[in-house]
C-alpha positions in Angstrom: -2.2 -12.5 -39.1 1.4 -12.0 -38.0 1.5 -8.9 -40.0 -1.6 -7.0 -38.1 0.1 -8.3 -34.6 3.7 -6.1 -35.9 1.6 -3.0 -36.8 -1.0 -3.2 -33.6 2.7 -2.7 -31.6 4.1 -0.1 -33.6 1.2 1.8 -33.3 1.2 0.9 -30.0 4.8 2.6 -29.2 3.9 5.5 -31.2 1.1 6.4 -28.7 3.4 5.9 -25.5 6.0 8.3 -26.9 3.8 11.0 -28.2 1.6 10.6 -24.5 5.5 11.3 -22.7 6.6 14.1 -25.0 2.7 15.6 -24.3 3.5 15.3 -20.7 6.5 16.5 -20.8 5.7 19.7 -22.8 3.0 20.7 -20.6 5.7 19.6 -17.3 8.0 22.3 -19.3 5.3 24.8 -20.0 4.8 24.7 -16.2 7.9 25.4 -15.4 8.0 28.0 -17.2 5.0 29.6 -16.1 6.5 29.5 -12.4 10.1 31.2 -13.9 9.4 34.7 -12.8 11.2 37.9 -14.9 12.0 40.4 -12.6 12.5 44.4 -14.5 16.0 46.0 -15.2 15.8 48.1 -12.1 15.4 45.3 -9.5 17.4 43.4 -7.5 16.1 40.0 -5.6 18.2 38.8 -2.9 17.4 36.0 -0.2 16.9 36.9 3.4 20.3 35.2 4.5 22.0 36.5 1.8 20.9 40.2 3.1 22.1 39.4 6.5 25.5 38.5 4.8 25.9 41.0 3.0 25.1 43.2 5.8 22.3 44.7 4.1 20.6 47.8 6.5 17.0 50.2 5.6 17.0 53.7 6.4 15.2 57.3 5.3 16.2 60.1 3.4 17.0 62.6 5.2 16.7 66.7 5.6 20.3 68.1 6.9 22.1 70.8 7.1 25.0 70.6 4.8 28.0 73.1 4.0 29.7 71.9 0.8 33.3 73.2 -0.1 34.4 74.4 -3.3 38.4 74.4 -3.7 39.8 77.3 -5.7 43.0 79.4 -6.1 43.6 82.8 -5.4 46.1 85.6 -4.5 46.6 88.1 -1.7 45.3 91.8 -3.1 44.7 95.1 -1.3 41.6 97.7 -1.9 42.3 100.2 -4.5 42.1 102.9 -0.9 44.9 100.5 0.8 47.6 100.8 -2.4 49.2 103.9 -3.3 51.8 104.9 -5.9 53.5 108.0 -5.3 54.5 110.7 -7.8 55.6 114.5 -8.2 53.2 116.5 -10.4 56.1 118.7 -11.4 59.4 117.1 -11.2 62.6 118.0 -10.0 65.8 116.8 -8.5 65.9 114.5 -5.5 67.4 116.2 -2.4 67.1 113.7 0.0 65.8 110.3 0.6 65.5 107.9 3.7 63.5 105.1 3.3 63.8 101.4 2.3 61.3 99.2 1.2 59.4 97.4 4.0 59.4 100.4 6.2 56.2 101.2 8.1 55.2 104.9 7.1 52.2 106.9 8.2 50.0 108.7 6.4 51.9 112.9 6.1 54.8 111.5 6.9 57.7 112.8 4.4 59.2 110.1 1.7 61.7 112.4 -0.3 62.9 116.4 -0.7 63.0 117.4 -4.0 64.2 120.0 -5.8 63.0 122.4 -8.9 63.5 125.7 -10.1 60.1 126.1 -11.4 58.4 125.6 -7.3 60.3 129.3 -6.8 58.5 130.6 -10.3 55.2 129.0 -9.1 55.5 130.6 -5.2 56.9 133.7 -7.1 53.8 134.0 -9.5 51.1 133.5 -6.6 52.6 136.2 -4.3 52.6 138.6 -7.2 49.1 137.8 -8.3 48.0 138.2 -4.8 49.3 141.7 -4.2 48.0 142.5 -7.9 44.2 141.2 -6.7 44.5 143.2 -3.3 45.3 146.3 -4.9 42.3 145.5 -7.8 40.0 145.1 -4.7 40.8 148.6 -3.5 40.2 150.0 -6.9 37.3 148.5 -7.6 35.7 149.4 -4.5 36.8 153.7 -4.9 35.3 153.4 -8.9 31.9 152.0 -7.2 32.0 155.0 -5.5 32.7 157.2 -8.8 29.8 155.5 -10.2 27.7 156.1 -8.2 28.2 160.0 -8.0 28.0 159.9 -11.9 32.1 160.4 -12.4 33.0 157.3 -13.6 31.6 155.9 -17.0 30.2 152.3 -17.2 32.5 150.7 -19.7 35.5 151.6 -16.9 33.1 150.1 -14.2 33.0 146.7 -16.8 36.6 147.0 -17.3 37.6 147.1 -13.4 35.4 144.4 -12.5 36.6 142.3 -15.3 40.0 142.8 -14.2 39.3 142.1 -10.6 37.4 138.7 -11.8 40.4 137.4 -13.5 42.5 138.7 -10.8 40.8 136.0 -8.4 40.5 133.0 -10.7 44.8 133.6 -11.4 45.1 133.1 -7.9 42.5 130.6 -6.9 44.5 128.8 -9.6 47.8 129.3 -8.7 46.7 128.0 -4.9 45.8 124.8 -6.5 48.8 124.5 -8.2 51.1 125.0 -4.9 48.6 122.3 -2.8 49.2 120.2 -5.5 53.0 119.8 -5.0 52.8 120.1 -1.0 53.0 123.6 -0.2 50.2 125.8 1.9 49.2 129.1 -0.1 47.9 130.6 3.4 50.8 130.6 4.9 53.0 131.6 2.5 54.5 135.4 2.5 57.9 136.9 0.3 60.3 135.9 3.2 59.0 131.9 2.8 59.9 130.7 -0.7 61.2 127.8 -0.8 63.1 125.7 -3.7 62.5 122.7 -2.3 59.1 120.9 -1.7 58.7 117.7 0.8 57.0 114.7 -0.8 54.8 112.4 2.2 52.5 109.6 2.2 49.1 109.6 1.0 48.3 106.7 3.3 49.5 104.3 6.6 51.0 101.4 5.4 54.6 99.8 4.5 56.4 100.7 1.9 56.5 98.4 -1.1 59.3 100.0 -3.5 61.7 102.9 -3.9 62.6 104.3 -7.5 64.5 107.3 -6.7 67.9 108.0 -5.6 69.6 111.1 -4.4 70.5 113.4 -7.7 68.1 112.0 -9.5 65.8 114.0 -12.0 62.3 112.5 -11.9 59.1 113.5 -14.2 55.9 114.0 -13.4 54.8 110.6 -14.8 57.0 108.6 -12.8 56.3 106.6 -9.6 59.0 107.2 -6.8 57.0 105.0 -4.6 54.8 102.1 -3.8 52.7 102.1 -0.3 51.1 99.1 0.8 48.7 99.1 3.8 48.5 95.4 4.7 46.0 95.9 7.7 43.5 95.2 5.4 44.0 92.6 2.9 42.1 90.9 0.1 42.0 87.9 -1.9 40.9 87.8 -5.7 39.6 84.6 -6.0 39.5 82.6 -9.3 37.2 79.6 -10.3 35.4 78.2 -13.6 32.6 79.7 -14.6 30.6 76.5 -13.6 30.8 77.7 -10.2 29.8 80.9 -10.3 26.7 79.9 -8.6 28.3 78.2 -5.7 29.7 81.3 -4.5 28.0 84.7 -2.6 29.0 87.6 -0.2 29.5 86.1 3.6 30.1 83.0 2.5 33.1 81.7 4.9 36.6 80.8 3.1 39.6 78.8 4.6 42.8 79.7 3.0 46.9 78.6 3.3 49.6 80.1 2.1 53.4 78.6 1.0 51.8 75.3 1.5 52.0 76.1 5.5 49.5 74.1 7.6 48.6 77.4 9.2 45.2 78.3 8.6 43.6 81.7 7.7 40.3 83.2 7.7 38.2 85.3 4.8 34.2 86.4 3.8 33.8 87.1 0.8 32.8 90.7 0.1 32.0 90.8 -3.6 31.8 88.9 -6.6 32.5 89.4 -9.8 29.1 90.7 -12.3 30.7 89.7 -15.5 32.8 86.3 -16.5 36.5 87.0 -18.1 37.4 86.6 -21.2 39.1 82.8 -20.2 35.9 81.8 -18.6 37.2 82.6 -14.9 34.8 84.0 -12.7 36.3 86.5 -10.1 35.3 86.7 -6.2 36.8 89.2 -3.5 37.3 88.1 0.1 38.2 90.0 3.0 41.2 88.6 5.3 40.1 88.3 9.2 42.3 89.8 11.5 45.9 91.0 10.7 48.1 88.0 9.6 52.2 88.6 10.5 53.1 85.9 7.2 50.4 87.4 4.8 51.7 89.4 1.9 50.2 91.4 -1.2 51.3 89.0 -4.6 51.1 85.8 -2.5 49.1 82.9 -4.3 47.0 81.2 -1.6 44.7 77.8 -1.8 41.2 78.4 -0.1 38.2 76.4 0.6 35.0 78.1 0.3 32.0 77.0 2.5 28.8 76.8 1.0 26.0 78.0 3.2 24.0 75.3 5.2 20.7 74.2 3.9 18.5 72.1 4.5 18.4 69.6 1.9 17.8 65.7 1.3 20.8 63.5 2.1 22.0 60.0 2.4 24.9 58.9 3.9 28.0 58.7 1.4 27.9 54.8 1.0 24.4 54.8 0.5 25.0 56.4 -3.4 26.6 54.2 -5.6 28.1 55.1 -9.4 27.2 52.6 -12.3 28.2 53.8 -16.0 28.9 57.6 -15.0 25.3 57.7 -13.1 24.7 57.9 -9.5 22.0 55.5 -8.3 20.3 54.5 -4.8 18.6 51.4 -3.9 15.0 51.5 -2.6 12.8 48.3 -0.7 10.5 47.9 -3.1 8.5 44.3 -1.4 9.0 41.0 0.6 7.9 37.6 -1.1 8.2 34.3 -0.6 9.5 31.5 -3.5 9.5 28.0 -2.9 9.2 28.7 0.4 12.2 31.0 0.4 11.5 34.4 1.5 13.1 37.1 -0.9 13.4 40.9 -0.9 13.3 43.0 -3.8 15.4 46.7 -4.0 14.7 49.1 -6.9 17.0 50.7 -8.2 16.6 54.9 -8.4 19.0 57.4 -10.4 19.5 60.3 -8.4 21.6 63.7 -8.9 24.4 63.9 -6.0 24.7 67.4 -4.7 27.1 68.6 -1.7 28.5 66.5 0.4 29.8 67.0 4.4 30.4 65.4 7.4 30.1 61.9 5.8 26.8 62.6 4.3 25.8 63.4 0.8 22.8 65.8 -1.0 20.8 63.7 -3.0 18.0 64.7 -5.5 15.2 62.5 -6.5 13.5 61.9 -10.1 10.7 64.2 -10.4 6.8 62.6 -8.9 9.0 61.0 -6.2 9.0 61.9 -2.3 11.8 60.9 0.3 9.4 60.4 2.7 7.7 57.9 0.8 11.3 55.7 0.6 12.7 52.9 2.4 16.1 53.2 1.2 19.8 51.2 1.3 21.7 52.8 3.7 24.2 50.3 4.0 25.5 47.4 1.6 24.9 49.3 -1.0 27.4 48.1 -3.5 27.0 44.7 -2.4 23.4 45.1 -4.3 24.9 46.8 -7.3 27.6 43.7 -7.7 24.5 41.3 -7.9 23.1 43.4 -9.9 26.0 43.2 -12.4 27.0 39.7 -11.4 23.2 38.4 -12.3 23.5 34.9 -10.1 26.1 35.5 -7.4 23.3 36.9 -5.3 20.3 35.3 -6.6 18.8 32.5 -6.3 
């Protein structure tokens, strides 16, 4: 009888334990159901925490931004503003009075050269010219005789050929005289000279003088280098990846020798190919006259991209994480256990140009900027909450 009572007591205790375990299991299941699992791109904060983090929302705007590209370059001149002066027939330098840095005008005498070949050339020209005058008169006489059948056709052809050859010879000698700076139209036997003046082909200043009195120069020697600095160019070098950021008409601000003075230029031409070292060239015309700007100087330049209306946000609204750029957009408001919460969605974006505290943002395909309410202040606080889960969330 006593044994039966003991069994009843043990069964009663087991029943109570099972009932308690089931009740606790149900409560645990209920609590599990009440725990919400957030998506990877969602950040949840209480309203009071949002105020503490100074989170403010706004919209993505359409703004005109001017991007900036920093490049290096070299001051140069257009080919028509740079001249190397040679003497086509060579000779001995008789006189020279110019030094580097001197300003010269087009047609101004740079040096005087002497050469016996100058005399021979003038002699040949005047003799050929006299022969041409005689041959022309002789041709007219023979033409009259040919009409009267006094002169044969063969002889007439010979006279005509001699006349043409002399015309060719005289014309060629005229060009040679003009090439060395002598005027054949005003030349006669009394004006034969042994010296020729070498003149400047352009306005500008003397960059280099490579002659001295008494020195013999050959036709291939460069005697003077002349630069016209009134129309200077910048030869800008950039990486090939930046080629699409440069176009004709863009404004440039540049500096020389670490000076604070700013100069301006406008891109006039861009290269149509990439160099062997994968660099890309652009050429800009300098605005106005810069007295301290000389060809050959290095410059630091800033190229301003043309202003286009793009989708943009304050730069502080864009955060970087794992080498990617993100913004936070309002997702929804909700209430849990009597507390107000707000969810924000992390959206990956592509950054563009930056200007005046705003940065261009390009949204994922299929997402429209006018439908988003974006965090414009406090974005980094939300990023911290995302990286350190639990610091701001309940």
